[in-house]
Structure formats: structure tokens, C-alpha cells
C-alpha positions, 0 to 999 in steps of 0.5 A, spaced: 664 406 373 668 402 379 661 401 382 658 398 376 664 393 375 663 391 383 655 390 382 657 386 376 662 382 379 657 381 385 651 379 381 656 374 377 658 370 384 651 370 386 649 366 380 654 361 380 653 360 388 645 358 386 647 355 380 652 350 383 647 349 389 642 347 384 646 342 381 649 339 388 642 338 390 639 335 383 646 330 384 644 329 391 637 327 389 638 322 384 644 319 388 639 318 394 633 315 389 638 310 386 640 308 393 634 307 396 629 305 391 634 301 386 629 295 387 623 300 384 627 302 378 622 299 372 627 295 367 628 298 360 624 293 356 623 286 359 621 280 353 615 276 356 615 269 354 608 267 352 606 260 354 600 256 351 597 252 356 593 247 351 598 243 347 598 244 340 594 239 335 599 234 332 598 230 326 600 223 326 600 216 322 597 210 325 595 203 323 589 200 325 586 193 324 580 191 322 576 185 320 577 183 313 570 183 310 570 176 308 575 172 311 576 171 319 583 175 319 585 182 321 587 187 316 591 194 317 588 201 315 593 206 315 590 213 316 592 220 319 589 222 325 590 229 329 591 228 337 589 234 341 589 233 349 589 226 349 595 221 349 597 217 342 594 210 346 587 213 347 587 216 340 588 209 337 582 206 341 578 212 339 579 212 332 578 204 332 572 205 335 570 210 329 570 204 324 574 203 318 574 208 312 577 203 307 574 198 302 573 190 304 574 192 312 568 191 317 567 194 324 566 188 329 565 192 336 559 191 340 555 197 339 555 204 343 562 202 346 565 208 349 572 210 351 573 211 358 580 212 359 586 210 356 593 210 360 600 207 359 605 204 364 611 202 361 610 197 356 603 196 358 597 200 356 591 200 360 584 200 356 578 202 360 571 201 356 564 202 357 560 196 359 557 195 352 564 192 351 562 186 354 555 186 350 553 182 344 556 182 337 552 184 331 552 178 326 547 181 322 552 187 320 558 182 318 558 179 311 558 171 311 555 171 318 548 173 317 545 166 316 549 162 321 545 157 324 542 159 331 546 153 334 552 156 332 551 163 333 553 164 340 560 161 338 561 165 332 559 171 336 565 169 341 570 168 335 568 175 333 569 178 340 576 175 340 578 178 334 575 185 336 580 184 342 586 183 338 584 189 333 585 193 339 591 189 342 594 189 335 593 196 333 596 199 340 602 194 339 604 198 333 606 204 337 613 204 339 614 201 346 607 198 347 608 190 348 601 188 351 594 191 353 590 190 359 582 191 359 578 194 364 570 195 363 567 201 368 574 201 371 575 194 373 579 188 371 574 183 367 574 176 367 573 171 361 566 170 364 564 177 363 565 176 356 560 170 355 561 163 357 563 161 349 568 166 349 571 163 356 571 157 353 574 159 347 580 163 350 581 158 356 580 151 353 585 148 357 581 149 363 575 144 365 568 147 364 566 142 370 570 147 375 565 153 374 568 157 380 575 156 377 573 158 370 569 164 372 574 167 377 579 167 371 581 174 371 583 176 363 591 177 363 594 183 359 594 180 352 600 181 347 600 182 340 598 176 336 600 175 329 596 169 327 590 173 327 593 178 321 592 176 314 598 174 311 600 172 304 600 165 306 593 166 309 590 169 303 592 163 299 589 158 304 583 162 304 582 163 296 584 156 295 579 153 301 574 157 298 574 154 291 573 147 294 566 144 292 561 150 291 566 156 290 564 162 295 566 167 290 565 173 295 570 171 299 575 168 294 574 174 289 575 179 295 582 176 295 584 176 288 589 181 285 587 186 280 592 182 275 593 175 274 599 171 273 599 171 266 599 179 266 591 179 264 586 184 268 582 180 273 575 178 270 569 180 273 566 176 279 560 174 275 565 172 269 569 167 273 563 164 276 560 162 270 567 159 267 569 155 273 564 149 272 565 149 265 572 147 266 574 145 273 570 139 276 574 140 283 580 142 287 583 138 293 588 140 297 594 136 300 594 135 307 600 140 308 598 145 303 602 151 305 610 149 304 613 156 304 612 163 304 617 169 302 615 176 303 619 181 298 621 188 300 617 190 294 611 189 296 610 182 293 610 175 296 611 168 294 607 162 297 609 155 295 603 150 295 601 143 294 594 141 291 591 137 285 586 140 280 581 135 277 578 138 270 571 137 267 575 133 262 577 128 267 584 130 267 587 130 274 593 134 274 598 134 280 600 142 282 606 140 287 611 146 289 606 151 285 609 158 287 603 162 288 604 170 287 601 174 292 601 182 292 600 188 297 594 192 294 591 197 299 594 194 305 591 187 304 595 181 301 591 179 294 593 173 290 594 173 283 590 168 279 594 161 278 595 160 270 590 154 270 585 159 272 587 164 268 586 159 262 579 159 263 578 165 259 
């Protein structure tokens, strides 16, 4: 009986000894691992940020300027465009070269012009276009220019080229911080002569054409925004009334008439106006100072004060001094409400 007890005690001690050594060895093993392999321990779970190298497309509202269909002024077209990898400045030029999408606007860029590069440095945008930009304007595609006499066609092309330049300038200067535009063709600065002799004379009338060296070497400087080429309420009124002098040019006049007349009637058709006019009005004469005042209201209306005379078929001549013409903004084009004396033709 005593011997069995000692065997039990001895067996218990051996178990305790081996169990303790195993625990110490395990503890030493982990201790050595932690000490020597601290850098190799994988993190429990790291959150990896995924960065997309390609910018996401952005939609933006831009304002582009195109030539008005029947007048030699620029009118705005507001459209939404999606920017991908290009700059906003390049997007504007690309959209402009696509041409207008709204009514009564026409494209006057030389055909096949391509955008090579558009960059910006502070307040100046550099527009680099393909060689086609210096080519001819297609007058056949511009209403009212198709039948210009041959001896005046080059001058008309020069005028359209200037308007094309300022369609780009005025569109880009709608962007915040852009104040001027410098043009390049095929990566080089261009001179006025590169755009044609008539264009050169139009842009530099102060330089004598007798000094050929001076003229042809004149590099085109950066151009700033030019409001005089944009159709304003006063210019709409001027265009309409000038179109009524002599034989009325109804295409030009009617395109700038509002849908509602001064007497709040709906605008008659172009054919109806053309038939009634010669039966009532003998002629219109504008004063030397025709536009007296222009006031633009924030509600989309404007008032243009003018001075002119109307001679009726009956022989009566009526002086319209300080006559206030109402102009309204329709589809981003300033349009004239027919004066009451014209509305009375109906």
C-alpha cells in the first residue's frame, strides 16, 4: 500500500515537470518570435484606399457664342457639356467647333478646323488650332452672304473671320478668371497676314498698307473680350429698323421680332407682315442719333429709346421722338416687340 502511494506521487511529479517545461518552451518560443520577427507580423486587417487614376466625367453648363443667322452679331447658346480628361478651356473650344444646336445661330468657322491644344497660363488661354483655321470662310453657308458681289466677297470673308475669332474669345472669357486669348496655328504664333490681306487691313486699319514689311510682320496679339460684337437690345432694335428702310429685308427683320407685339397680340406671320406693310407704310427715316438710351432690366426685358419718322401711304408723316421700344430675351436672343404703329397694320 505504501509502495503504490509513492508510485502515484512520483508519477504526478513527472507529469508536472514535463508540463511545466512544455509551457516554458512555448512561452520562450513565442517570446523569441515576437522579438525577432516583429516586422514580419501581418496586420490584422488594413484598409486599402483605391485611387482611380482617370478623372471622372463632369457635367458643366457653358456659354458659347455663334453668329446670329441674319445679323452680323454674336448671340449666346447655353448648353451642358461633359468634361472628361481635357481642361474646361479645351472643352469650350471643342464644343464651339461642333457648331450650334439652337435656332437662328450659324457656324462661321473655316471647314475642317481641329483643336491641337488648349492651355491656360494665369488669365490668358492659348488656343492652338490646325492650319485650316487660316483658310477661307464658306459664305455659301451663311444666310444673307450667298449673293454678295464678287468684288466684295473677300471683305465679307474677312469680317466673318474676325467674328469667328471673337466667337472663341467671348466664349472662353465666360470662364472665371479668363481675360484674354492668344491664337496659335500648328504650334506657332500667327500674324494678321496669315489670315489674309483683307483681314489684316480690317484688324490693323491704322497701319499703312504701303509699309508691307511692317504689316505682314505684325503678330496677332492676345485678344480680350469684345462686347461690341455681341447682339444687345439696342443692336437688335437698330437691325430691325434698318431692315425696314426702303424695301424691307423681312428675313433679317422677322428673325429679331418677339412672339408678342407691343399691343400684346401674337406676332403675325412673316408673309402677312410683308403683304400689309406696303399698303400702310411708305417709308421710315432714322434720325442721325437713332438710339438715345438703353436700359436692361433683371426680369429679361429691356427698353430702348429711339428717334425716327414714319411716312404713311396716306401722306401723313409722324415724328416718333423718344419712342420707347420694348425688347425681350427669347431663347437668349434679344427680340423686339413690334411698335404700336406696326401692330395697327392688322
